[in-house]
C-alpha positions in Angstrom: 1.2 -27.5 6.5 2.6 -24.0 5.8 2.6 -23.2 2.1 4.1 -20.1 0.4 2.5 -19.2 -3.0 4.6 -17.0 -5.2 2.9 -15.4 -8.1 2.9 -11.8 -9.5 -0.9 -12.0 -10.3 -2.8 -10.4 -7.4 -5.9 -12.5 -8.0 -4.1 -15.7 -7.0 -4.5 -15.0 -3.3 -8.3 -14.8 -3.2 -8.5 -17.7 -5.6 -6.4 -20.0 -3.3 -8.2 -18.8 -0.2 -11.6 -19.6 -1.8 -10.6 -23.0 -3.4 -8.9 -24.2 -0.1 -11.5 -22.7 2.3 -12.4 -26.1 3.8 -8.8 -27.2 4.2 -7.8 -23.9 5.8 -10.7 -24.0 8.2 -9.7 -27.6 9.2 -6.1 -26.5 9.8 -4.7 -28.7 7.0 -3.1 -25.8 5.1 -1.9 -22.4 6.1 -1.1 -20.2 3.1 1.2 -17.2 2.8 1.6 -15.2 -0.4 4.4 -13.3 -2.1 4.1 -11.3 -5.3 7.7 -11.8 -6.5 10.7 -14.0 -6.2 12.4 -11.2 -4.2 9.5 -11.0 -1.8 9.5 -14.7 -1.3 13.3 -14.8 -0.5 12.8 -12.0 1.9 9.9 -13.8 3.6 12.0 -17.0 3.9 15.1 -15.2 5.2 13.0 -13.4 7.9 12.6 -16.5 10.0 9.7 -18.1 8.2 11.5 -21.4 8.0 8.3 -23.2 9.0 7.3 -23.1 5.3 7.1 -26.7 4.2 6.1 -26.2 0.6 6.5 -23.5 -2.0 4.2 -23.1 -5.1 6.0 -20.7 -7.5 5.0 -19.3 -10.8 7.9 -19.4 -13.3 7.2 -16.3 -15.4 7.4 -13.3 -13.2 8.9 -9.8 -13.7 12.3 -9.4 -12.0 13.4 -12.7 -10.5 11.9 -15.7 -12.4 10.6 -18.7 -10.6 13.6 -20.7 -11.9 16.0 -18.2 -10.3 14.0 -18.3 -7.1 14.1 -22.1 -7.1 17.9 -22.1 -7.7 18.4 -19.6 -4.8 16.2 -21.6 -2.4 18.1 -24.8 -3.3 21.5 -23.1 -2.6 20.6 -21.0 0.4 17.8 -22.6 2.4 18.7 -24.5 5.5 17.6 -28.1 6.1 15.1 -29.5 5.8 14.6 -28.0 2.3 11.1 -27.0 1.4 9.2 -28.9 -1.3 9.0 -26.7 -4.4 6.3 -27.0 -7.0 6.7 -24.8 -10.1 3.6 -23.5 -11.9 3.6 -22.0 -15.4 1.1 -21.0 -18.1 3.5 -22.4 -20.6 3.8 -26.2 -20.4 6.8 -26.2 -22.7 9.6 -28.7 -22.3 12.3 -26.1 -21.7 10.6 -24.7 -18.6 9.9 -28.2 -17.4 13.5 -29.3 -18.0 14.9 -26.2 -16.2 12.6 -26.6 -13.3 13.5 -30.2 -12.8 17.2 -29.7 -13.3 17.2 -27.0 -10.6 15.6 -29.2 -8.0 11.8 -28.7 -8.4 9.8 -31.5 -6.8 6.9 -31.1 -9.2 5.6 -29.1 -12.2 2.0 -27.8 -12.8 0.5 -25.9 -15.7 -2.1 -23.1 -15.6 -5.0 -22.9 -15.4 -4.5 -24.9 -12.3 -6.5 -28.1 -11.7 -7.3 -27.4 -8.0 -8.5 -31.0 -7.4 -5.2 -32.4 -8.7 -3.3 -29.8 -6.7 -5.2 -30.7 -3.5 -4.3 -34.4 -4.1 -0.6 -33.5 -4.6 -0.5 -31.3 -1.6 -2.0 -33.9 0.6 0.8 -36.3 -0.3 3.2 -33.9 1.4 1.3 -33.7 4.7 3.2 -35.3 7.5 
């Protein structure tokens, strides 16, 4: 399954690659990374429609994760990717906005990688 992780923190990429080492090696997951909402949209528009799931931080400079989610839901061709939002702030307002704009799930930082793995495996077809 192809997954795009969108987060402005540079340490997210090595962390995901380390935590999902076994799943990547087994071919279960294939991760790509974008450091901003703008970079993620560009990536998606440049023919990377094989992305099945997007994990996006909400609080990023420039385009927020909520804005990115809204753009994906309005612009992305069928089938739409599953979008899971991630935030350090588990407040109700972010959760409400994410769900109202079409998020499939909502996670809080620090990420529980065991829980994330379980959730991701439910989306494997």
